[in-house]
N, CA, C and O atoms as a printed pandas DataFrame, in Angstrom:
     atom_number atom_name residue_name chain_id  residue_number  x_coord  y_coord  z_coord
0              1         N          MET        A               1    0.867   -1.170    0.000
1              2        CA          MET        A               1    0.000    0.000    0.000
2              3         C          MET        A               1    0.907    1.223    0.000
3              4         O          MET        A               1    1.799    1.336    0.841
4              5         N          GLN        A               2    0.689    2.119   -0.917
5              6        CA          GLN        A               2    1.480    3.350   -0.963
6              7         C          GLN        A               2    0.587    4.533   -0.638
7              8         O          GLN        A               2   -0.500    4.681   -1.196
8              9         N          ILE        A               3    1.062    5.373    0.273
9             10        CA          ILE        A               3    0.335    6.587    0.630
10            11         C          ILE        A               3    1.311    7.757    0.671
11            12         O          ILE        A               3    2.523    7.578    0.796
12            13         N          VAL        A               4    0.757    8.942    0.565
13            14        CA          VAL        A               4    1.531   10.177    0.648
14            15         C          VAL        A               4    1.664   10.562    2.120
15            16         O          VAL        A               4    0.849   10.159    2.950
16            17         N          ASP        A               5    2.684   11.333    2.433
17            18        CA          ASP        A               5    2.974   11.673    3.831
18            19         C          ASP        A               5    1.931   12.567    4.504
19            20         O          ASP        A               5    2.125   12.987    5.645
20            21         N          THR        A               6    0.841   12.858    3.820
21            22        CA          THR        A               6   -0.268   13.613    4.426
22            23         C          THR        A               6   -1.538   12.768    4.522
23            24         O          THR        A               6   -2.614   13.303    4.789
24            25         N          GLN        A               7   -1.424   11.463    4.309
25            26        CA          GLN        A               7   -2.613   10.613    4.248
26            27         C          GLN        A               7   -2.663    9.589    5.383
27            28         O          GLN        A               7   -1.687    9.362    6.097
28            29         N          LYS        A               8   -3.844    8.983    5.517
29            30        CA          LYS        A               8   -4.059    7.858    6.419
30            31         C          LYS        A               8   -5.081    6.943    5.754
31            32         O          LYS        A               8   -5.776    7.352    4.824
32            33         N          PHE        A               9   -5.170    5.700    6.235
33            34        CA          PHE        A               9   -6.209    4.795    5.740
34            35         C          PHE        A               9   -6.658    3.895    6.876
35            36         O          PHE        A               9   -5.928    3.671    7.842
36            37         N          GLN        A              10   -7.866    3.386    6.742
37            38        CA          GLN        A              10   -8.424    2.498    7.755
38            39         C          GLN        A              10   -8.108    1.055    7.380
39            40         O          GLN        A              10   -8.322    0.640    6.241
40            41         N          LEU        A              11   -7.597    0.298    8.345
41            42        CA          LEU        A              11   -7.289   -1.115    8.149
42            43         C          LEU        A              11   -8.190   -1.918    9.077
43            44         O          LEU        A              11   -8.211   -1.687   10.286
44            45         N          THR        A              12   -8.931   -2.859    8.510
45            46        CA          THR        A              12   -9.891   -3.652    9.277
46            47         C          THR        A              12   -9.540   -5.129    9.173
47            48         O          THR        A              12   -9.279   -5.640    8.084
48            49         N          ALA        A              13   -9.535   -5.807   10.310
49            50        CA          ALA        A              13   -9.330   -7.256   10.354
50            51         C          ALA        A              13  -10.686   -7.913   10.581
51            52         O          ALA        A              13  -11.476   -7.449   11.404
52            53         N          ASP        A              14  -10.951   -8.983    9.859
53            54        CA          ASP        A              14  -12.229   -9.681    9.963
54            55         C          ASP        A              14  -11.971  -11.167   10.189
55            56         O          ASP        A              14  -12.032  -11.953    9.244
56            57         N          PRO        A              15  -11.682  -11.565   11.434
57            58        CA          PRO        A              15  -11.394  -12.978   11.691
58            59         C          PRO        A              15  -12.630  -13.855   11.505
59            60         O          PRO        A              15  -13.727  -13.526   11.957
60            61         N          GLN        A              16  -12.416  -14.986   10.823
61            62        CA          GLN        A              16  -13.496  -15.942   10.569
62            63         C          GLN        A              16  -12.999  -17.356   10.844
63            64         O          GLN        A              16  -11.802  -17.634   10.768
64            65         N          ASP        A              17  -13.936  -18.242   11.164
65            66        CA          ASP        A              17  -13.565  -19.647   11.360
66            67         C          ASP        A              17  -13.501  -20.350   10.000
67            68         O          ASP        A              17  -13.741  -19.730    8.964
68            69         N          ALA        A              18  -13.177  -21.641   10.010
69            70        CA          ALA        A              18  -13.012  -22.394    8.764
70            71         C          ALA        A              18  -14.286  -22.443    7.927
71            72         O          ALA        A              18  -14.219  -22.633    6.712
72            73         N          ALA        A              19  -15.444  -22.274    8.558
73            74        CA          ALA        A              19  -16.716  -22.286    7.834
74            75         C          ALA        A              19  -17.109  -20.905    7.323
75            76         O          ALA        A              19  -18.135  -20.760    6.659
76            77         N          GLY        A              20  -16.297  -19.882    7.627
77            78        CA          GLY        A              20  -16.583  -18.533    7.154
78            79         C          GLY        A              20  -17.410  -17.683    8.087
79            80         O          GLY        A              20  -17.853  -16.598    7.710
80            81         N          TYR        A              21  -17.629  -18.166    9.317
81            82        CA          TYR        A              21  -18.395  -17.393   10.295
82            83         C          TYR        A              21  -17.467  -16.456   11.063
83            84         O          TYR        A              21  -16.327  -16.799   11.377
84            85         N          ASP        A              22  -17.990  -15.258   11.359
85            86        CA          ASP        A              22  -17.205  -14.300   12.131
86            87         C          ASP        A              22  -16.865  -14.866   13.499
87            88         O          ASP        A              22  -17.666  -15.566   14.118
88            89         N          VAL        A              23  -15.654  -14.547   13.960
89            90        CA          VAL        A              23  -15.177  -14.980   15.266
90            91         C          VAL        A              23  -14.892  -13.738   16.095
91            92         O          VAL        A              23  -14.222  -12.814   15.633
92            93         N          ASP        A              24  -15.400  -13.721   17.313
93            94        CA          ASP        A              24  -15.122  -12.614   18.227
94            95         C          ASP        A              24  -13.783  -12.900   18.900
95            96         O          ASP        A              24  -13.704  -13.717   19.818
96            97         N          ALA        A              25  -12.738  -12.227   18.444
97            98        CA          ALA        A              25  -11.392  -12.479   18.957
98            99         C          ALA        A              25  -10.692  -11.161   19.229
99           100         O          ALA        A              25  -10.980  -10.148   18.591
100          101         N          ALA        A              26   -9.775  -11.183   20.178
101          102        CA          ALA        A              26   -8.967   -9.999   20.484
102          103         C          ALA        A              26   -7.944   -9.819   19.363
103          104         O          ALA        A              26   -7.098  -10.686   19.141
104          105         N          ILE        A              27   -8.024   -8.711   18.673
105          106        CA          ILE        A              27   -7.147   -8.441   17.534
106          107         C          ILE        A              27   -6.085   -7.443   17.970
107          108         O          ILE        A              27   -6.400   -6.428   18.592
108          109         N          SER        A              28   -4.830   -7.729   17.644
109          110        CA          SER        A              28   -3.774   -6.766   17.962
110          111         C          SER        A              28   -3.124   -6.280   16.672
111          112         O          SER        A              28   -2.896   -7.050   15.738
112          113         N          PHE        A              29   -2.834   -4.986   16.647
113          114        CA          PHE        A              29   -2.188   -4.340   15.510
114          115         C          PHE        A              29   -0.830   -3.824   15.976
115          116         O          PHE        A              29   -0.716   -3.297   17.082
116          117         N          SER        A              30    0.196   -3.971   15.147
117          118        CA          SER        A              30    1.507   -3.408   15.470
118          119         C          SER        A              30    2.177   -2.953   14.178
119          120         O          SER        A              30    1.797   -3.367   13.082
120          121         N          VAL        A              31    3.187   -2.090   14.330
121          122        CA          VAL        A              31    3.943   -1.607   13.174
122          123         C          VAL        A              31    5.425   -1.681   13.531
123          124         O          VAL        A              31    5.814   -1.418   14.669
124          125         N          ASP        A              32    6.242   -2.040   12.550
125          126        CA          ASP        A              32    7.669   -2.216   12.827
126          127         C          ASP        A              32    8.481   -0.936   12.702
127          128         O          ASP        A              32    9.651   -0.924   13.084
128          129         N          ASN        A              33    7.905    0.139   12.184
129          130        CA          ASN        A              33    8.630    1.398   12.031
130          131         C          ASN        A              33    7.670    2.554   12.303
131          132         O          ASN        A              33    7.018    3.062   11.390
132          133         N          SER        A              34    7.592    2.961   13.564
133          134        CA          SER        A              34    6.616    3.983   13.959
134          135         C          SER        A              34    6.967    5.377   13.449
135          136         O          SER        A              34    6.135    6.281   13.527
136          137         N          ALA        A              35    8.174    5.575   12.931
137          138        CA          ALA        A              35    8.502    6.863   12.319
138          139         C          ALA        A              35    7.814    7.003   10.961
139          140         O          ALA        A              35    7.556    8.117   10.506
140          141         N          VAL        A              36    7.521    5.884   10.320
141          142        CA          VAL        A              36    6.906    5.887    8.989
142          143         C          VAL        A              36    5.388    5.795    9.071
143          144         O          VAL        A              36    4.686    6.454    8.305
144          145         N          ALA        A              37    4.877    4.984    9.993
145          146        CA          ALA        A              37    3.424    4.808   10.119
146          147         C          ALA        A              37    3.072    4.597   11.584
147          148         O          ALA        A              37    3.800    3.930   12.320
148          149         N          SER        A              38    1.962    5.165   11.992
149          150        CA          SER        A              38    1.481    4.961   13.361
150          151         C          SER        A              38    0.077    4.374   13.306
151          152         O          SER        A              38   -0.626    4.473   12.299
152          153         N          ILE        A              39   -0.308    3.759   14.420
153          154        CA          ILE        A              39   -1.602    3.089   14.520
154          155         C          ILE        A              39   -2.464    3.857   15.510
155          156         O          ILE        A              39   -2.055    4.102   16.644
156          157         N          VAL        A              40   -3.666    4.238   15.071
157          158        CA          VAL        A              40   -4.566    5.056   15.882
158          159         C          VAL        A              40   -5.940    4.388   15.911
159          160         O          VAL        A              40   -6.410    3.876   14.895
160          161         N          ASP        A              41   -6.579    4.397   17.079
161          162        CA          ASP        A              41   -7.915    3.814   17.220
162          163         C          ASP        A              41   -8.923    4.480   16.287
163          164         O          ASP        A              41   -8.817    5.667   15.979
164          165         N          VAL        A              42   -9.893    3.698   15.850
165          166        CA          VAL        A              42  -11.032    4.201   15.076
166          167         C          VAL        A              42  -12.198    4.343   16.042
167          168         O          VAL        A              42  -12.603    3.373   16.682
168          169         N          THR        A              43  -12.736    5.549   16.148
169          170        CA          THR        A              43  -13.874    5.807   17.023
170          171         C          THR        A              43  -15.162    5.734   16.206
171          172         O          THR        A              43  -15.302    6.398   15.179
172          173         N          LEU        A              44  -16.089    4.921   16.679
173          174        CA          LEU        A              44  -17.376    4.761   16.000
174          175         C          LEU        A              44  -18.307    5.925   16.327
175          176         O          LEU        A              44  -18.017    6.724   17.218
176          177         N          ASP        A              45  -19.426    6.020   15.606
177          178        CA          ASP        A              45  -20.379    7.113   15.807
178          179         C          ASP        A              45  -20.915    7.177   17.230
179          180         O          ASP        A              45  -21.248    8.257   17.718
180          181         N          ASP        A              46  -21.003    6.032   17.898
181          182        CA          ASP        A              46  -21.525    6.027   19.271
182          183         C          ASP        A              46  -20.452    6.322   20.315
183          184         O          ASP        A              46  -20.717    6.255   21.516
184          185         N          GLY        A              47  -19.234    6.650   19.860
185          186        CA          GLY        A              47  -18.157    7.015   20.774
186          187         C          GLY        A              47  -17.300    5.856   21.243
187          188         O          GLY        A              47  -16.311    6.073   21.943
188          189         N          THR        A              48  -17.651    4.629   20.875
189          190        CA          THR        A              48  -16.847    3.474   21.269
190          191         C          THR        A              48  -15.712    3.254   20.263
191          192         O          THR        A              48  -15.749    3.756   19.140
192          193         N          ILE        A              49  -14.715    2.499   20.694
193          194        CA          ILE        A              49  -13.581    2.175   19.838
194          195         C          ILE        A              49  -13.905    0.915   19.034
195          196         O          ILE        A              49  -14.373   -0.078   19.592
196          197         N          ASP        A              50  -13.657    0.957   17.740
197          198        CA          ASP        A              50  -13.865   -0.209   16.878
198          199         C          ASP        A              50  -12.765   -1.228   17.176
199          200         O          ASP        A              50  -11.593   -0.938   16.939
200          201         N          PRO        A              51  -13.106   -2.411   17.687
201          202        CA          PRO        A              51  -12.070   -3.384   18.048
202          203         C          PRO        A              51  -11.421   -4.068   16.845
203          204         O          PRO        A              51  -10.390   -4.723   16.992
204          205         N          LYS        A              52  -12.014   -3.922   15.654
205          206        CA          LYS        A              52  -11.494   -4.603   14.472
206          207         C          LYS        A              52  -10.752   -3.684   13.510
207          208         O          LYS        A              52  -10.162   -4.157   12.539
208          209         N          SER        A              53  -10.774   -2.373   13.767
209          210        CA          SER        A              53  -10.193   -1.425   12.816
210          211         C          SER        A              53   -9.248   -0.456   13.497
211          212         O          SER        A              53   -9.389   -0.146   14.680
212          213         N          LYS        A              54   -8.284    0.014   12.727
213          214        CA          LYS        A              54   -7.352    1.058   13.162
214          215         C          LYS        A              54   -7.084    1.973   11.978
215          216         O          LYS        A              54   -7.177    1.567   10.820
216          217         N          TRP        A              55   -6.749    3.222   12.298
217          218        CA          TRP        A              55   -6.222    4.135   11.289
218          219         C          TRP        A              55   -4.730    3.872   11.181
219          220         O          TRP        A              55   -4.046    3.750   12.198
220          221         N          ILE        A              56   -4.223    3.784    9.971
221          222        CA          ILE        A              56   -2.786    3.735    9.725
222          223         C          ILE        A              56   -2.435    5.124    9.197
223          224         O          ILE        A              56   -2.859    5.514    8.109
224          225         N          VAL        A              57   -1.655    5.860    9.984
225          226        CA          VAL        A              57   -1.388    7.274    9.716
226          227         C          VAL        A              57    0.055    7.431    9.242
227          228         O          VAL        A              57    0.985    6.926    9.870
228          229         N          SER        A              58    0.227    8.134    8.133
229          230        CA          SER        A              58    1.571    8.317    7.583
230          231         C          SER        A              58    2.424    9.180    8.498
231          232         O          SER        A              58    1.931   10.066    9.198
232          233         N          GLY        A              59    3.711    8.894    8.469
233          234        CA          GLY        A              59    4.715    9.704    9.155
234          235         C          GLY        A              59    5.698   10.191    8.107
235          236         O          GLY        A              59    5.307   10.736    7.074
236          237         N          GLN        A              60    6.971    9.988    8.384
237          238        CA          GLN        A              60    7.991   10.398    7.417
238          239         C          GLN        A              60    8.075    9.381    6.275
239          240         O          GLN        A              60    7.691    8.225    6.448
240          241         N          PRO        A              61    8.577    9.806    5.106
241          242        CA          PRO        A              61    8.710    8.865    3.993
242          243         C          PRO        A              61    9.599    7.673    4.362
243          244         O          PRO        A              61   10.601    7.813    5.063
244          245         N          GLY        A              62    9.202    6.507    3.874
245          246        CA          GLY        A              62    9.939    5.277    4.142
246          247         C          GLY        A              62    9.009    4.087    4.049
247          248         O          GLY        A              62    7.904    4.185    3.517
248          249         N          SER        A              63    9.473    2.948    4.577
249          250        CA          SER        A              63    8.699    1.707    4.521
250          251         C          SER        A              63    8.447    1.162    5.914
251          252         O          SER        A              63    9.281    1.297    6.810
252          253         N          ALA        A              64    7.294    0.547    6.084
253          254        CA          ALA        A              64    6.927   -0.080    7.356
254          255         C          ALA        A              64    6.070   -1.303    7.053
255          256         O          ALA        A              64    5.502   -1.431    5.969
256          257         N          VAL        A              65    5.990   -2.191    8.027
257          258        CA          VAL        A              65    5.121   -3.356    7.914
258          259         C          VAL        A              65    4.150   -3.341    9.085
259          260         O          VAL        A              65    4.561   -3.298   10.245
260          261         N          VAL        A              66    2.861   -3.376    8.773
261          262        CA          VAL        A              66    1.820   -3.469    9.794
262          263         C          VAL        A              66    1.485   -4.951    9.953
263          264         O          VAL        A              66    1.249   -5.654    8.970
264          265         N          THR        A              67    1.469   -5.412   11.199
265          266        CA          THR        A              67    1.140   -6.807   11.492
266          267         C          THR        A              67   -0.131   -6.854   12.322
267          268         O          THR        A              67   -0.277   -6.119   13.298
268          269         N          VAL        A              68   -1.042   -7.723   11.926
269          270        CA          VAL        A              68   -2.280   -7.945   12.668
270          271         C          VAL        A              68   -2.246   -9.387   13.164
271          272         O          VAL        A              68   -2.014  -10.314   12.387
272          273         N          SER        A              69   -2.479   -9.570   14.467
273          274        CA          SER        A              69   -2.454  -10.906   15.067
274          275         C          SER        A              69   -3.789  -11.213   15.716
275          276         O          SER        A              69   -4.413  -10.351   16.335
276          277         N          VAL        A              70   -4.216  -12.466   15.562
277          278        CA          VAL        A              70   -5.467  -12.938   16.153
278          279         C          VAL        A              70   -5.172  -14.266   16.843
279          280         O          VAL        A              70   -4.606  -15.170   16.229
280          281         N          PRO        A              71   -5.551  -14.391   18.119
281          282        CA          PRO        A              71   -5.306  -15.666   18.801
282          283         C          PRO        A              71   -6.190  -16.774   18.237
283          284         O          PRO        A              71   -7.329  -16.539   17.834
284          285         N          THR        A              72   -5.643  -17.978   18.218
285          286        CA          THR        A              72   -6.405  -19.149   17.787
286          287         C          THR        A              72   -6.765  -19.951   19.028
287          288         O          THR        A              72   -6.717  -19.436   20.145
288          289         N          SER        A              73   -7.118  -21.194   18.830
289          290        CA          SER        A              73   -7.463  -22.025   19.986
290          291         C          SER        A              73   -6.240  -22.214   20.878
291          292         O          SER        A              73   -5.101  -22.103   20.425
292          293         N          GLU        A              74   -6.492  -22.495   22.132
293          294        CA          GLU        A              74   -5.430  -22.609   23.124
294          295         C          GLU        A              74   -4.379  -23.627   22.676
295          296         O          GLU        A              74   -4.707  -24.723   22.219
296          297         N          GLY        A              75   -3.129  -23.243   22.817
297          298        CA          GLY        A              75   -2.035  -24.124   22.450
298          299         C          GLY        A              75   -1.551  -23.972   21.021
299          300         O          GLY        A              75   -0.506  -24.515   20.664
300          301         N          ASN        A              76   -2.285  -23.251   20.204
301          302        CA          ASN        A              76   -1.877  -23.026   18.820
302          303         C          ASN        A              76   -1.324  -21.614   18.672
303          304         O          ASN        A              76   -1.711  -20.718   19.422
304          305         N          PRO        A              77   -0.426  -21.406   17.718
305          306        CA          PRO        A              77    0.121  -20.055   17.529
306          307         C          PRO        A              77   -0.938  -19.102   16.980
307          308         O          PRO        A              77   -1.910  -19.518   16.349
308          309         N          ASP        A              78   -0.723  -17.809   17.240
309          310        CA          ASP        A              78   -1.617  -16.789   16.693
310          311         C          ASP        A              78   -1.564  -16.811   15.163
311          312         O          ASP        A              78   -0.545  -17.162   14.567
312          313         N          LEU        A              79   -2.672  -16.433   14.551
313          314        CA          LEU        A              79   -2.681  -16.191   13.110
314          315         C          LEU        A              79   -2.253  -14.749   12.890
315          316         O          LEU        A              79   -2.697  -13.852   13.607
316          317         N          THR        A              80   -1.397  -14.522   11.907
317          318        CA          THR        A              80   -0.948  -13.166   11.627
318          319         C          THR        A              80   -1.120  -12.863   10.146
319          320         O          THR        A              80   -1.070  -13.749    9.293
320          321         N          ALA        A              81   -1.322  -11.591    9.875
321          322        CA          ALA        A              81   -1.363  -11.079    8.508
322          323         C          ALA        A              81   -0.545   -9.800    8.495
323          324         O          ALA        A              81   -0.517   -9.066    9.484
324          325         N          THR        A              82    0.116   -9.532    7.387
325          326        CA          THR        A              82    0.944   -8.335    7.300
326          327         C          THR        A              82    0.564   -7.516    6.073
327          328         O          THR        A              82    0.037   -8.031    5.087
328          329         N          LEU        A              83    0.849   -6.234    6.172
329          330        CA          LEU        A              83    0.633   -5.319    5.061
330          331         C          LEU        A              83    1.830   -4.380    4.990
331          332         O          LEU        A              83    2.133   -3.676    5.953
332          333         N          ALA        A              84    2.509   -4.373    3.845
333          334        CA          ALA        A              84    3.615   -3.442    3.636
334          335         C          ALA        A              84    3.045   -2.063    3.306
335          336         O          ALA        A              84    2.138   -1.930    2.485
336          337         N          VAL        A              85    3.592   -1.049    3.958
337          338        CA          VAL        A              85    3.145    0.331    3.745
338          339         C          VAL        A              85    4.351    1.161    3.332
339          340         O          VAL        A              85    5.361    1.195    4.036
340          341         N          ASP        A              86    4.244    1.823    2.199
341          342        CA          ASP        A              86    5.279    2.746    1.738
342          343         C          ASP        A              86    4.717    4.154    1.790
343          344         O          ASP        A              86    3.680    4.444    1.195
344          345         N          VAL        A              87    5.414    5.025    2.509
345          346        CA          VAL        A              87    5.023    6.431    2.592
346          347         C          VAL        A              87    5.970    7.215    1.692
347          348         O          VAL        A              87    7.191    7.129    1.826
348          349         N          VAL        A              88    5.386    7.981    0.775
349          350        CA          VAL        A              88    6.180    8.771   -0.163
350          351         C          VAL        A              88    5.904   10.253    0.076
351          352         O          VAL        A              88    4.842   10.620    0.578
352          353         N          PRO        A              89    6.873   11.108   -0.288
353          354        CA          PRO        A              89    6.652   12.542   -0.105
354          355         C          PRO        A              89    5.517   13.041   -0.990
355          356         O          PRO        A              89    5.308   12.545   -2.097
356          357         N          GLY        A              90    4.794   14.023   -0.484
357          358        CA          GLY        A              90    3.753   14.661   -1.275
358          359         C          GLY        A              90    4.368   15.659   -2.235
359          360         O          GLY        A              90    5.581   15.867   -2.239
360          361         N          GLY        A              91    3.529   16.271   -3.043
361          362        CA          GLY        A              91    4.003   17.286   -3.972
362          363         C          GLY        A              91    4.439   18.548   -3.242
363          364         O          GLY        A              91    4.171   18.720   -2.053
364          365         N          VAL        A              92    5.105   19.410   -3.960
365          366        CA          VAL        A              92    5.589   20.663   -3.380
366          367         C          VAL        A              92    4.400   21.499   -2.937
367          368         O          VAL        A              92    3.458   21.702   -3.703
368          369         N          ALA        A              93    4.442   21.984   -1.698
369          370        CA          ALA        A              93    3.353   22.794   -1.157
370          371         C          ALA        A              93    3.792   24.224   -0.889
371          372         O          ALA        A              93    2.957   25.124   -0.803
372          373         N          ILE        A              94    5.086   24.441   -0.757
373          374        CA          ILE        A              94    5.594   25.773   -0.450
374          375         C          ILE        A              94    7.050   25.850   -0.896
375          376         O          ILE        A              94    7.763   24.846   -0.889
376          377         N          VAL        A              95    7.481   27.028   -1.276
377          378        CA          VAL        A              95    8.885   27.261   -1.615
378          379         C          VAL        A              95    9.389   28.376   -0.715
379          380         O          VAL        A              95    8.831   29.473   -0.704
380          381         N          ASN        A              96   10.436   28.097    0.032
381          382        CA          ASN        A              96   11.058   29.104    0.889
382          383         C          ASN        A              96   12.310   29.623    0.204
383          384         O          ASN        A              96   13.138   28.841   -0.262
384          385         N          LEU        A              97   12.448   30.933    0.142
385          386        CA          LEU        A              97   13.650   31.557   -0.409
386          387         C          LEU        A              97   14.438   32.173    0.729
387          388         O          LEU        A              97   13.874   32.820    1.611
388          389         N          VAL        A              98   15.744   31.969    0.704
389          390        CA          VAL        A              98   16.617   32.552    1.714
390          391         C          VAL        A              98   17.701   33.319    0.979
391          392         O          VAL        A              98   18.519   32.733    0.271
392          393         N          ALA        A              99   17.701   34.630    1.151
393          394        CA          ALA        A              99   18.704   35.469    0.498
394          395         C          ALA        A              99   19.950   35.532    1.372
395          396         O          ALA        A              99   19.863   35.650    2.594
396          397         N          GLY        A             100   21.098   35.454    0.732
397          398        CA          GLY        A             100   22.362   35.582    1.462
398          399         C          GLY        A             100   22.669   37.053    1.725
399          400         O          GLY        A             100   21.959   37.943    1.255
400          401         N          ASP        A             101   23.734   37.294    2.481
401          402        CA          ASP        A             101   24.163   38.666    2.767
402          403         C          ASP        A             101   24.705   39.318    1.499
403          404         O          ASP        A             101   25.279   38.648    0.640
404          405         N          ALA        A             102   24.517   40.621    1.391
405          406        CA          ALA        A             102   25.051   41.370    0.258
406          407         C          ALA        A             102   26.565   41.506    0.419
407          408         O          ALA        A             102   27.063   41.749    1.519
408          409         N          VAL        A             103   27.287   41.347   -0.687
409          410        CA          VAL        A             103   28.752   41.478   -0.679
410          411         C          VAL        A             103   29.154   42.369   -1.842
411          412         O          VAL        A             103   28.404   42.518   -2.807
412          413         N          ASP        A             104   30.353   42.967   -1.748
413          414        CA          ASP        A             104   30.864   43.787   -2.850
414          415         C          ASP        A             104   31.171   42.895   -4.039
415          416         O          ASP        A             104   31.575   41.743   -3.885
416          417         N          LYS        A             105   30.969   43.455   -5.241
417          418        CA          LYS        A             105   31.303   42.678   -6.427
418          419         C          LYS        A             105   32.650   43.036   -6.961
419          420         O          LYS        A             105   33.087   42.471   -7.963
């Protein structure tokens, strides 16, 4: 997923069992490079936090990997999914000019 350094996107995990039915599970989100992307809660209209979704918010340009983990049955390893996120610089928004000191020619 590529985003500009002024953007964010919502990432939603939808855990299901082998038959395709939704599973109520504790979902954890993490990122390996918080300078590039951060994870922020999604607040629903009723003021509660969405347990299945997070905002992925751009930081400085670079690459990061977002990992989502869901516990399975006791004794089995968690299921994980990853998403590579590349943050690229946005277009020019301002030009600053700095004049040097005047000198004799």
